[in-house]
LUMVO-178276 format. One record per residue (C-alpha): x, y, z. Coordinates in steps of 0.02 Angstrom, whole numbers, plus 50000, padded with zeros to 5 digits. Each point is the difference from the previous one (the first is absolute). Layout:
<pts>
XYZ/...
</pts>
This chain:
<pts>
479195527850209/499094997249833/498595010649936/498244993350014/499254994649836/498615011749944/498294991850001/499294996549828/498465009549946/498374991050037/499374990249849/498144996349986/499494981949978/499255002949827/501605008549940/501044985450065/498924986849914/500035009749837/501885003350004/500414981750038/499164995149837/501355009449904/501484998050117/501554990449945/500244994050180/498814994850138/499635010050156/499054996150159/498855013150074/499885003450186/498715013250044/500515013049869/501854995549990/500754989849858/501484988150021/500984991949857/500184981150002/501634990949970/500244986749867/499914981550041/501264985849986/499914984849887/499484988850146/498655012450050/499305000049825/500054981049983/499124997350167/498665013249968/499754993149824/499814982350067/498705005750128/499035009549867/500064985349878/499404987550128/498585010950064/499475006149828/499914982249932/499134992750153/498715012650059/498225001849933/499525013749876/499215011050135/501715002550080/501225012249920/501864997150029/501195014549977/501885001350000/501095015250040/499185013949899/498265000050078/499825011150151/499034996850159/499065014950073/499795001250188/498945012550092/500585000550181/499085012550108/500315016149903/501544993849906/500044992949824/501414988349951/500474990949840/501224985550001/500594988549862/499944982450073/501014986949907/498444989349975/498205002950053/498364990649980/498315008749999/498384990149983/498755014050039/498825003549855/499935018550045/501905002050013/500355004849820/500865017149994/501115001749847/501665003650088/499804992550173/499074987750111/499405003150177/499254983350054/501344986649982/499854983150087/501854995549981/501555011049990/501734993049964/501655009250025/501714993249952/501245005850130/501635009049963/501265008950110/499305016649943/498164995850032/499924986850138/499845012350143/498575009249914/499154983849944/500054992950177/499625016650084/499065014649922/499214990549856/499524985150107/499165011450127/499095009849865/499484984449904/499204992750158/498795014749997/499254994149833/498374991150048/500044988249849/501804994350024/500094982250063/501824995349970/501685008749986/501444989849930/501845004950014/501264990549893/501875000250031/501155001549851/501524994350101/499314982550033/498454989749968/498905007050138/498215006250008/499245009150148/498115000349996/498915011250108/498134996750010/498615010850069/499184984050067/501504996850115/500185018050060/501425003149875/501164987650085/501444994649886/500094982649926/501704995949923/500194987149861/501674994049929/499444984549905/498444991049945/498435010249970/498815011650090/498205004949969/499375017349955/498314998050084/499285016249930/500074993049823/499974981450040/501694996049923/501414988650055/501665008349957/501574989349980/501555009750052/500994991949860/498835008449874/500305017250077/501884997849992/500094991849828/501615005049909/500635010150149/501824996050041/500675003150175/
</pts>
């Protein structure tokens, strides 16, 4: 029988935010515990980059679009969490902290074998608790496939494999071909 891993010392939120500014790698924060993030594949980077490019070029100035290195802060009951979504859109004028956002309208995650369970499980559950969040988009990197969850439909999945879909929260039609540009399967 293996030995149990000792629990890390509790890290205060302010210490985490400060240390991430100078860290060579990214870490997510779950109620005082810090977890290192793995690197991403070429397909992951291409897809996330395509999403960012499309949203950044298409959305109005009042909406900020962030990729990979901007954290989202969640306050759930008495727990504080910080995640690094692949792409996030925040249009709230008061949501302007230097190192994170807390009022996104859209969150996008590119799925991988290492993250799919968390993206579809823990993160999805926690993201649903954000009052401002209207849409959660999961993109496969194994095939051209988008799964869109909307608050307005009770978070029921809509799966798209061709054509386009609409991000209602930001009023944008999104062609799947644009999200998967230069991605080879």
